[in-house]
A tleap script that builds the chain and sets N, CA, C and O, in Angstrom:
source leaprc.protein.ff14SB
mol = sequence {
  NMET TRP ARG LYS ILE ILE ASN ILE ASN ILE
  VAL GLU PHE LEU ASN LEU GLU VAL TYR ALA
  LYS LEU SER LYS CYS GLY LYS HIE VAL LEU
  LEU ALA ALA CYS ASP GLU GLY LEU LEU GLY
  GLU VAL LEU ARG ASP GLY LYS ILE VAL PHE
  LYS VAL GLY GLU GLU PHE TYR LYS GLY PRO
  LYS MET PRO VAL GLU ASP ALA ILE GLN LEU
  MET GLU GLU SER THR VAL VAL ASN MET ILE
  GLY PRO ASN ILE VAL LYS LYS ALA ILE GLU
  GLN GLY LEU VAL HIE PRO GLU ALA VAL ILE
  GLU ILE CYS GLY VAL PRO HIE ALA GLN ILE
  VAL LYS CILE
}
set mol.1.N position { 8.916 5.774 9.610 }
set mol.1.CA position { 8.094 4.590 9.799 }
set mol.1.C position { 6.771 4.930 10.470 }
set mol.1.O position { 5.770 4.268 10.194 }
set mol.2.N position { 6.725 5.928 11.332 }
set mol.2.CA position { 5.483 6.267 12.008 }
set mol.2.C position { 5.356 7.768 12.124 }
set mol.2.O position { 6.315 8.507 11.903 }
set mol.3.N position { 4.164 8.208 12.471 }
set mol.3.CA position { 3.933 9.633 12.671 }
set mol.3.C position { 3.055 9.818 13.891 }
set mol.3.O position { 2.189 8.991 14.174 }
set mol.4.N position { 3.275 10.883 14.598 }
set mol.4.CA position { 2.421 11.188 15.752 }
set mol.4.C position { 1.198 11.948 15.269 }
set mol.4.O position { 1.278 12.767 14.352 }
set mol.5.N position { 0.083 11.670 15.890 }
set mol.5.CA position { -1.127 12.423 15.608 }
set mol.5.C position { -1.071 13.663 16.490 }
set mol.5.O position { -0.868 13.555 17.700 }
set mol.6.N position { -1.246 14.816 15.906 }
set mol.6.CA position { -1.134 16.076 16.638 }
set mol.6.C position { -2.152 16.133 17.774 }
set mol.6.O position { -3.326 15.812 17.586 }
set mol.7.N position { -1.689 16.545 18.954 }
set mol.7.CA position { -2.510 16.729 20.159 }
set mol.7.C position { -3.020 15.430 20.768 }
set mol.7.O position { -3.856 15.478 21.670 }
set mol.8.N position { -2.564 14.302 20.323 }
set mol.8.CA position { -2.978 13.026 20.902 }
set mol.8.C position { -1.710 12.242 21.211 }
set mol.8.O position { -0.797 12.190 20.387 }
set mol.9.N position { -1.645 11.635 22.383 }
set mol.9.CA position { -0.448 10.916 22.797 }
set mol.9.C position { -0.463 9.461 22.350 }
set mol.9.O position { -0.221 8.556 23.149 }
set mol.10.N position { -0.748 9.241 21.071 }
set mol.10.CA position { -0.691 7.891 20.530 }
set mol.10.C position { 0.109 7.924 19.244 }
set mol.10.O position { 0.361 8.986 18.675 }
set mol.11.N position { 0.501 6.752 18.798 }
set mol.11.CA position { 1.267 6.633 17.570 }
set mol.11.C position { 0.444 5.843 16.570 }
set mol.11.O position { -0.056 4.763 16.885 }
set mol.12.N position { 0.303 6.379 15.365 }
set mol.12.CA position { -0.414 5.675 14.305 }
set mol.12.C position { 0.632 5.147 13.327 }
set mol.12.O position { 1.374 5.930 12.734 }
set mol.13.N position { 0.696 3.851 13.159 }
set mol.13.CA position { 1.691 3.251 12.300 }
set mol.13.C position { 1.225 3.256 10.858 }
set mol.13.O position { 0.059 2.986 10.571 }
set mol.14.N position { 2.129 3.559 9.965 }
set mol.14.CA position { 1.784 3.629 8.551 }
set mol.14.C position { 1.554 2.255 7.943 }
set mol.14.O position { 0.847 2.136 6.943 }
set mol.15.N position { 2.144 1.206 8.535 }
set mol.15.CA position { 1.976 -0.128 7.963 }
set mol.15.C position { 0.659 -0.777 8.376 }
set mol.15.O position { 0.349 -1.875 7.914 }
set mol.16.N position { -0.117 -0.129 9.230 }
set mol.16.CA position { -1.464 -0.555 9.603 }
set mol.16.C position { -1.531 -1.998 10.084 }
set mol.16.O position { -2.371 -2.772 9.624 }
set mol.17.N position { -0.658 -2.356 10.996 }
set mol.17.CA position { -0.745 -3.692 11.578 }
set mol.17.C position { -1.400 -3.622 12.948 }
set mol.17.O position { -1.288 -2.628 13.665 }
set mol.18.N position { -2.078 -4.695 13.285 }
set mol.18.CA position { -2.790 -4.786 14.554 }
set mol.18.C position { -2.509 -6.141 15.187 }
set mol.18.O position { -2.109 -7.091 14.514 }
set mol.19.N position { -2.729 -6.209 16.495 }
set mol.19.CA position { -2.750 -7.499 17.179 }
set mol.19.C position { -4.202 -7.937 17.237 }
set mol.19.O position { -5.087 -7.130 17.526 }
set mol.20.N position { -4.450 -9.202 16.964 }
set mol.20.CA position { -5.817 -9.719 16.976 }
set mol.20.C position { -5.825 -11.082 17.650 }
set mol.20.O position { -5.071 -11.981 17.277 }
set mol.21.N position { -6.693 -11.220 18.653 }
set mol.21.CA position { -6.774 -12.467 19.409 }
set mol.21.C position { -8.202 -12.991 19.374 }
set mol.21.O position { -9.148 -12.284 19.723 }
set mol.22.N position { -8.343 -14.236 18.949 }
set mol.22.CA position { -9.645 -14.901 18.914 }
set mol.22.C position { -9.801 -15.802 20.126 }
set mol.22.O position { -8.876 -16.526 20.496 }
set mol.23.N position { -10.966 -15.755 20.739 }
set mol.23.CA position { -11.306 -16.650 21.846 }
set mol.23.C position { -12.693 -17.209 21.564 }
set mol.23.O position { -13.570 -16.495 21.076 }
set mol.24.N position { -12.888 -18.488 21.873 }
set mol.24.CA position { -14.189 -19.114 21.647 }
set mol.24.C position { -14.801 -19.529 22.974 }
set mol.24.O position { -14.118 -20.042 23.860 }
set mol.25.N position { -16.100 -19.299 23.093 }
set mol.25.CA position { -16.854 -19.704 24.273 }
set mol.25.C position { -18.204 -20.201 23.779 }
set mol.25.O position { -19.083 -19.407 23.443 }
set mol.26.N position { -18.362 -21.503 23.739 }
set mol.26.CA position { -19.592 -22.073 23.204 }
set mol.26.C position { -19.748 -21.707 21.747 }
set mol.26.O position { -18.853 -21.950 20.937 }
set mol.27.N position { -20.891 -21.120 21.409 }
set mol.27.CA position { -21.137 -20.738 20.017 }
set mol.27.C position { -20.622 -19.339 19.688 }
set mol.27.O position { -20.732 -18.890 18.547 }
set mol.28.N position { -20.063 -18.653 20.674 }
set mol.28.CA position { -19.592 -17.289 20.459 }
set mol.28.C position { -18.097 -17.247 20.166 }
set mol.28.O position { -17.316 -18.039 20.691 }
set mol.29.N position { -17.727 -16.301 19.314 }
set mol.29.CA position { -16.327 -16.066 18.975 }
set mol.29.C position { -16.030 -14.605 19.290 }
set mol.29.O position { -16.645 -13.700 18.726 }
set mol.30.N position { -15.077 -14.384 20.200 }
set mol.30.CA position { -14.674 -13.037 20.601 }
set mol.30.C position { -13.379 -12.678 19.901 }
set mol.30.O position { -12.410 -13.436 19.939 }
set mol.31.N position { -13.367 -11.525 19.266 }
set mol.31.CA position { -12.151 -10.990 18.675 }
set mol.31.C position { -11.772 -9.736 19.444 }
set mol.31.O position { -12.575 -8.812 19.575 }
set mol.32.N position { -10.551 -9.705 19.949 }
set mol.32.CA position { -9.994 -8.512 20.587 }
set mol.32.C position { -8.882 -8.015 19.669 }
set mol.32.O position { -7.952 -8.763 19.365 }
set mol.33.N position { -8.968 -6.765 19.226 }
set mol.33.CA position { -7.988 -6.235 18.276 }
set mol.33.C position { -7.548 -4.840 18.700 }
set mol.33.O position { -8.361 -4.009 19.103 }
set mol.34.N position { -6.233 -4.600 18.599 }
set mol.34.CA position { -5.704 -3.274 18.916 }
set mol.34.C position { -4.581 -2.924 17.953 }
set mol.34.O position { -3.855 -3.797 17.478 }
set mol.35.N position { -4.450 -1.638 17.675 }
set mol.35.CA position { -3.328 -1.174 16.867 }
set mol.35.C position { -2.030 -1.565 17.564 }
set mol.35.O position { -1.939 -1.521 18.790 }
set mol.36.N position { -1.038 -1.944 16.783 }
set mol.36.CA position { 0.189 -2.473 17.377 }
set mol.36.C position { 0.872 -1.508 18.331 }
set mol.36.O position { 1.500 -1.955 19.291 }
set mol.37.N position { 0.777 -0.218 18.110 }
set mol.37.CA position { 1.433 0.752 18.984 }
set mol.37.C position { 0.765 0.935 20.330 }
set mol.37.O position { 1.317 1.592 21.213 }
set mol.38.N position { -0.421 0.361 20.501 }
set mol.38.CA position { -1.157 0.526 21.756 }
set mol.38.C position { -0.998 -0.641 22.719 }
set mol.38.O position { -1.305 -0.504 23.903 }
set mol.39.N position { -0.529 -1.775 22.242 }
set mol.39.CA position { -0.430 -2.960 23.093 }
set mol.39.C position { 0.419 -2.675 24.329 }
set mol.39.O position { 1.550 -2.201 24.224 }
set mol.40.N position { -0.139 -2.968 25.488 }
set mol.40.CA position { 0.565 -2.757 26.748 }
set mol.40.C position { 0.367 -1.370 27.352 }
set mol.40.O position { 0.825 -1.112 28.465 }
set mol.41.N position { -0.305 -0.480 26.637 }
set mol.41.CA position { -0.526 0.881 27.136 }
set mol.41.C position { -1.675 0.916 28.146 }
set mol.41.O position { -2.557 0.058 28.134 }
set mol.42.N position { -1.646 1.910 29.006 }
set mol.42.CA position { -2.740 2.175 29.937 }
set mol.42.C position { -3.224 3.590 29.638 }
set mol.42.O position { -2.462 4.551 29.746 }
set mol.43.N position { -4.497 3.710 29.262 }
set mol.43.CA position { -5.084 5.006 28.936 }
set mol.43.C position { -5.872 5.495 30.142 }
set mol.43.O position { -6.753 4.794 30.638 }
set mol.44.N position { -5.558 6.691 30.611 }
set mol.44.CA position { -6.241 7.267 31.773 }
set mol.44.C position { -6.940 8.548 31.334 }
set mol.44.O position { -6.318 9.463 30.794 }
set mol.45.N position { -8.242 8.592 31.577 }
set mol.45.CA position { -9.050 9.743 31.185 }
set mol.45.C position { -10.051 10.002 32.305 }
set mol.45.O position { -11.125 9.400 32.335 }
set mol.46.N position { -9.701 10.894 33.225 }
set mol.46.CA position { -10.542 11.124 34.399 }
set mol.46.C position { -10.591 9.865 35.241 }
set mol.46.O position { -9.555 9.344 35.655 }
set mol.47.N position { -11.811 9.370 35.497 }
set mol.47.CA position { -11.970 8.151 36.295 }
set mol.47.C position { -11.805 6.878 35.467 }
set mol.47.O position { -11.778 5.777 36.017 }
set mol.48.N position { -11.696 7.026 34.155 }
set mol.48.CA position { -11.564 5.855 33.279 }
set mol.48.C position { -10.109 5.420 33.210 }
set mol.48.O position { -9.223 6.228 32.935 }
set mol.49.N position { -9.871 4.146 33.459 }
set mol.49.CA position { -8.555 3.540 33.274 }
set mol.49.C position { -8.764 2.358 32.341 }
set mol.49.O position { -9.410 1.378 32.711 }
set mol.50.N position { -8.219 2.446 31.130 }
set mol.50.CA position { -8.402 1.417 30.108 }
set mol.50.C position { -7.049 0.778 29.828 }
set mol.50.O position { -6.130 1.436 29.342 }
set mol.51.N position { -6.935 -0.504 30.137 }
set mol.51.CA position { -5.682 -1.229 29.924 }
set mol.51.C position { -5.754 -1.995 28.608 }
set mol.51.O position { -6.638 -2.827 28.407 }
set mol.52.N position { -4.825 -1.706 27.731 }
set mol.52.CA position { -4.718 -2.444 26.474 }
set mol.52.C position { -3.751 -3.595 26.762 }
set mol.52.O position { -2.620 -3.625 26.277 }
set mol.53.N position { -4.236 -4.536 27.567 }
set mol.53.CA position { -3.395 -5.593 28.113 }
set mol.53.C position { -3.059 -6.699 27.129 }
set mol.53.O position { -3.877 -7.088 26.295 }
set mol.54.N position { -1.838 -7.193 27.246 }
set mol.54.CA position { -1.384 -8.286 26.385 }
set mol.54.C position { -2.214 -9.540 26.583 }
set mol.54.O position { -2.463 -10.274 25.627 }
set mol.55.N position { -2.651 -9.799 27.827 }
set mol.55.CA position { -3.407 -11.025 28.094 }
set mol.55.C position { -4.738 -11.044 27.349 }
set mol.55.O position { -5.259 -12.120 27.052 }
set mol.56.N position { -5.293 -9.884 27.044 }
set mol.56.CA position { -6.577 -9.820 26.337 }
set mol.56.C position { -6.394 -9.594 24.835 }
set mol.56.O position { -7.075 -10.232 24.031 }
set mol.57.N position { -5.492 -8.702 24.449 }
set mol.57.CA position { -5.369 -8.282 23.048 }
set mol.57.C position { -4.272 -8.982 22.253 }
set mol.57.O position { -4.351 -9.035 21.025 }
set mol.58.N position { -3.250 -9.522 22.920 }
set mol.58.CA position { -2.107 -10.015 22.144 }
set mol.58.C position { -2.375 -11.381 21.535 }
set mol.58.O position { -2.410 -12.407 22.214 }
set mol.59.N position { -2.559 -11.344 20.249 }
set mol.59.CA position { -2.629 -12.536 19.422 }
set mol.59.C position { -1.621 -12.303 18.312 }
set mol.59.O position { -0.686 -11.521 18.483 }
set mol.60.N position { -1.793 -12.955 17.200 }
set mol.60.CA position { -0.872 -12.718 16.081 }
set mol.60.C position { -0.952 -11.271 15.580 }
set mol.60.O position { -2.022 -10.663 15.571 }
set mol.61.N position { 0.192 -10.738 15.167 }
set mol.61.CA position { 0.214 -9.422 14.535 }
set mol.61.C position { -0.092 -9.631 13.056 }
set mol.61.O position { 0.468 -10.523 12.419 }
set mol.62.N position { -0.983 -8.804 12.514 }
set mol.62.CA position { -1.424 -9.002 11.132 }
set mol.62.C position { -1.823 -7.673 10.511 }
set mol.62.O position { -2.034 -6.690 11.222 }
set mol.63.N position { -1.928 -7.640 9.175 }
set mol.63.CA position { -2.448 -6.433 8.526 }
set mol.63.C position { -3.881 -6.173 8.982 }
set mol.63.O position { -4.626 -7.109 9.271 }
set mol.64.N position { -4.258 -4.916 9.044 }
set mol.64.CA position { -5.589 -4.544 9.514 }
set mol.64.C position { -6.679 -5.208 8.668 }
set mol.64.O position { -7.746 -5.532 9.188 }
set mol.65.N position { -6.428 -5.409 7.389 }
set mol.65.CA position { -7.421 -6.050 6.518 }
set mol.65.C position { -7.714 -7.478 6.958 }
set mol.65.O position { -8.855 -7.929 6.861 }
set mol.66.N position { -6.705 -8.194 7.440 }
set mol.66.CA position { -6.912 -9.565 7.925 }
set mol.66.C position { -7.766 -9.567 9.192 }
set mol.66.O position { -8.603 -10.450 9.383 }
set mol.67.N position { -7.552 -8.577 10.053 }
set mol.67.CA position { -8.359 -8.476 11.273 }
set mol.67.C position { -9.811 -8.159 10.924 }
set mol.67.O position { -10.727 -8.634 11.597 }
set mol.68.N position { -10.024 -7.370 9.888 }
set mol.68.CA position { -11.390 -7.061 9.442 }
set mol.68.C position { -12.087 -8.340 8.997 }
set mol.68.O position { -13.271 -8.529 9.276 }
set mol.69.N position { -11.373 -9.210 8.316 }
set mol.69.CA position { -11.951 -10.498 7.905 }
set mol.69.C position { -12.370 -11.311 9.125 }
set mol.69.O position { -13.435 -11.928 9.128 }
set mol.70.N position { -11.527 -11.312 10.165 }
set mol.70.CA position { -11.866 -12.029 11.392 }
set mol.70.C position { -13.090 -11.416 12.069 }
set mol.70.O position { -13.891 -12.133 12.668 }
set mol.71.N position { -13.237 -10.098 11.977 }
set mol.71.CA position { -14.406 -9.419 12.557 }
set mol.71.C position { -15.698 -9.935 11.948 }
set mol.71.O position { -16.692 -10.142 12.642 }
set mol.72.N position { -15.665 -10.137 10.655 }
set mol.72.CA position { -16.870 -10.576 9.956 }
set mol.72.C position { -17.295 -11.971 10.399 }
set mol.72.O position { -18.463 -12.333 10.263 }
set mol.73.N position { -16.353 -12.760 10.929 }
set mol.73.CA position { -16.634 -14.124 11.369 }
set mol.73.C position { -16.882 -14.213 12.879 }
set mol.73.O position { -17.207 -15.286 13.389 }
set mol.74.N position { -16.732 -13.095 13.595 }
set mol.74.CA position { -16.846 -13.087 15.056 }
set mol.74.C position { -18.234 -12.635 15.492 }
set mol.74.O position { -18.915 -11.900 14.777 }
set mol.75.N position { -18.644 -13.087 16.683 }
set mol.75.CA position { -19.938 -12.655 17.222 }
set mol.75.C position { -19.785 -11.471 18.179 }
set mol.75.O position { -20.731 -10.707 18.377 }
set mol.76.N position { -18.608 -11.317 18.767 }
set mol.76.CA position { -18.314 -10.191 19.659 }
set mol.76.C position { -16.937 -9.655 19.278 }
set mol.76.O position { -15.989 -10.421 19.105 }
set mol.77.N position { -16.837 -8.332 19.149 }
set mol.77.CA position { -15.561 -7.715 18.790 }
set mol.77.C position { -15.308 -6.546 19.734 }
set mol.77.O position { -16.201 -5.741 19.999 }
set mol.78.N position { -14.079 -6.464 20.235 }
set mol.78.CA position { -13.623 -5.362 21.066 }
set mol.78.C position { -12.389 -4.811 20.369 }
set mol.78.O position { -11.404 -5.530 20.200 }
set mol.79.N position { -12.427 -3.544 19.962 }
set mol.79.CA position { -11.296 -2.986 19.208 }
set mol.79.C position { -10.914 -1.616 19.744 }
set mol.79.O position { -11.758 -0.848 20.207 }
set mol.80.N position { -9.613 -1.329 19.667 }
set mol.80.CA position { -9.132 -0.016 20.091 }
set mol.80.C position { -7.967 0.408 19.206 }
set mol.80.O position { -7.067 -0.376 18.904 }
set mol.81.N position { -8.013 1.661 18.805 }
set mol.81.CA position { -6.950 2.222 17.984 }
set mol.81.C position { -7.503 2.868 16.727 }
set mol.81.O position { -8.505 2.408 16.179 }
set mol.82.N position { -6.859 3.930 16.269 }
set mol.82.CA position { -7.369 4.642 15.099 }
set mol.82.C position { -7.378 3.808 13.827 }
set mol.82.O position { -8.285 3.953 13.007 }
set mol.83.N position { -6.396 2.944 13.645 }
set mol.83.CA position { -6.324 2.163 12.407 }
set mol.83.C position { -7.431 1.128 12.318 }
set mol.83.O position { -8.133 1.061 11.309 }
set mol.84.N position { -7.598 0.323 13.356 }
set mol.84.CA position { -8.584 -0.754 13.323 }
set mol.84.C position { -10.005 -0.188 13.338 }
set mol.84.O position { -10.873 -0.690 12.624 }
set mol.85.N position { -10.252 0.843 14.138 }
set mol.85.CA position { -11.601 1.412 14.215 }
set mol.85.C position { -11.963 2.109 12.902 }
set mol.85.O position { -13.084 1.965 12.413 }
set mol.86.N position { -11.036 2.852 12.339 }
set mol.86.CA position { -11.295 3.537 11.065 }
set mol.86.C position { -11.640 2.532 9.976 }
set mol.86.O position { -12.580 2.745 9.211 }
set mol.87.N position { -10.890 1.445 9.898 }
set mol.87.CA position { -11.139 0.433 8.866 }
set mol.87.C position { -12.484 -0.250 9.095 }
set mol.87.O position { -13.191 -0.546 8.132 }
set mol.88.N position { -12.850 -0.504 10.344 }
set mol.88.CA position { -14.147 -1.121 10.645 }
set mol.88.C position { -15.290 -0.192 10.224 }
set mol.88.O position { -16.321 -0.656 9.737 }
set mol.89.N position { -15.109 1.106 10.412 }
set mol.89.CA position { -16.114 2.078 9.968 }
set mol.89.C position { -16.200 2.075 8.443 }
set mol.89.O position { -17.293 2.032 7.877 }
set mol.90.N position { -15.043 2.120 7.781 }
set mol.90.CA position { -15.013 2.121 6.315 }
set mol.90.C position { -15.701 0.889 5.728 }
set mol.90.O position { -16.325 0.970 4.669 }
set mol.91.N position { -15.588 -0.245 6.410 }
set mol.91.CA position { -16.185 -1.489 5.921 }
set mol.91.C position { -17.656 -1.629 6.317 }
set mol.91.O position { -18.304 -2.614 5.963 }
set mol.92.N position { -18.179 -0.654 7.046 }
set mol.92.CA position { -19.576 -0.689 7.447 }
set mol.92.C position { -19.866 -1.607 8.621 }
set mol.92.O position { -21.019 -1.966 8.857 }
set mol.93.N position { -18.833 -1.990 9.358 }
set mol.93.CA position { -19.005 -2.877 10.511 }
set mol.93.C position { -19.326 -2.110 11.790 }
set mol.93.O position { -19.908 -2.665 12.723 }
set mol.94.N position { -18.949 -0.842 11.832 }
set mol.94.CA position { -19.171 0.005 13.008 }
set mol.94.C position { -19.741 1.341 12.537 }
set mol.94.O position { -19.243 1.929 11.577 }
set mol.95.N position { -20.774 1.811 13.207 }
set mol.95.CA position { -21.320 3.142 12.909 }
set mol.95.C position { -20.431 4.173 13.608 }
set mol.95.O position { -20.068 3.980 14.768 }
set mol.96.N position { -20.079 5.252 12.929 }
set mol.96.CA position { -19.196 6.256 13.541 }
set mol.96.C position { -19.696 6.796 14.883 }
set mol.96.O position { -18.889 7.145 15.745 }
set mol.97.N position { -21.015 6.869 15.068 }
set mol.97.CA position { -21.555 7.387 16.325 }
set mol.97.C position { -21.475 6.374 17.460 }
set mol.97.O position { -21.763 6.710 18.608 }
set mol.98.N position { -21.087 5.137 17.154 }
set mol.98.CA position { -20.939 4.105 18.184 }
set mol.98.C position { -19.527 4.079 18.761 }
set mol.98.O position { -19.229 3.273 19.643 }
set mol.99.N position { -18.665 4.950 18.269 }
set mol.99.CA position { -17.266 4.989 18.702 }
set mol.99.C position { -17.125 5.961 19.870 }
set mol.99.O position { -17.631 7.083 19.827 }
set mol.100.N position { -16.427 5.509 20.917 }
set mol.100.CA position { -16.078 6.415 22.009 }
set mol.100.C position { -14.577 6.665 21.943 }
set mol.100.O position { -13.845 5.910 21.304 }
set mol.101.N position { -14.131 7.705 22.591 }
set mol.101.CA position { -12.701 7.993 22.652 }
set mol.101.C position { -12.250 8.008 24.097 }
set mol.101.O position { -12.908 8.575 24.969 }
set mol.102.N position { -11.121 7.378 24.329 }
set mol.102.CA position { -10.481 7.373 25.639 }
set mol.102.C position { -9.102 7.983 25.428 }
set mol.102.O position { -8.266 7.404 24.735 }
set mol.103.N position { -8.865 9.126 26.009 }
set mol.103.CA position { -7.613 9.869 25.787 }
set mol.103.C position { -7.401 10.136 24.297 }
set mol.103.O position { -6.263 10.149 23.826 }
set mol.104.N position { -8.478 10.345 23.562 }
set mol.104.CA position { -8.376 10.610 22.133 }
set mol.104.C position { -8.208 9.375 21.272 }
set mol.104.O position { -8.079 9.484 20.053 }
set mol.105.N position { -8.208 8.196 21.889 }
set mol.105.CA position { -8.033 6.938 21.154 }
set mol.105.C position { -9.411 6.319 20.905 }
set mol.105.O position { -10.154 6.081 21.857 }
set mol.106.N position { -9.767 6.053 19.641 }
set mol.106.CA position { -11.074 5.469 19.352 }
set mol.106.C position { -11.200 4.026 19.820 }
set mol.106.O position { -10.278 3.222 19.688 }
set mol.107.N position { -12.383 3.723 20.375 }
set mol.107.CA position { -12.691 2.377 20.877 }
set mol.107.C position { -14.111 2.033 20.449 }
set mol.107.O position { -15.014 2.865 20.543 }
set mol.108.N position { -14.304 0.803 19.978 }
set mol.108.CA position { -15.641 0.365 19.572 }
set mol.108.C position { -15.814 -1.112 19.876 }
set mol.108.O position { -14.849 -1.865 20.003 }
set mol.109.N position { -17.071 -1.496 19.986 }
set mol.109.CA position { -17.417 -2.902 20.195 }
set mol.109.C position { -18.528 -3.286 19.229 }
set mol.109.O position { -19.335 -2.454 18.814 }
set mol.110.N position { -18.547 -4.553 18.888 }
set mol.110.CA position { -19.604 -5.120 18.051 }
set mol.110.C position { -20.150 -6.326 18.795 }
set mol.110.O position { -19.386 -7.151 19.297 }
set mol.111.N position { -21.466 -6.430 18.865 }
set mol.111.CA position { -22.108 -7.615 19.432 }
set mol.111.C position { -23.183 -8.041 18.443 }
set mol.111.O position { -24.121 -7.292 18.171 }
set mol.112.N position { -23.040 -9.242 17.910 }
set mol.112.CA position { -24.027 -9.779 16.963 }
set mol.112.C position { -24.964 -10.705 17.722 }
set mol.112.O position { -24.529 -11.666 18.355 }
set mol.113.N position { -26.255 -10.405 17.650 }
set mol.113.CA position { -27.249 -11.201 18.378 }
set mol.113.C position { -28.021 -12.060 17.402 }
set mol.113.O position { -28.909 -12.809 17.808 }
savepdb mol mol.pdb
quit
């Protein structure tokens, strides 16, 4: 059902599902999306502590393609995980050089002005 990525302590799921949570604030729509295997994890990289917290990321679990559709309708997007970030790059929503890695896990943000 899953495979480990060599030299990285994360799990990439073959079914490519993610958690995606929409929040609205005035005219802005925030989408927080994470690969399902990362929800609840804490990534520590030197002084960086990144919490993939349920309170921020846990919304409905859905195929990564559905989350990409939500990205196109959102004004702010926060995403973490190889599946969601890779798909956002493939769809032209994120430039590969805008991606950072925390403990080898890709993270990207989109802000539409």
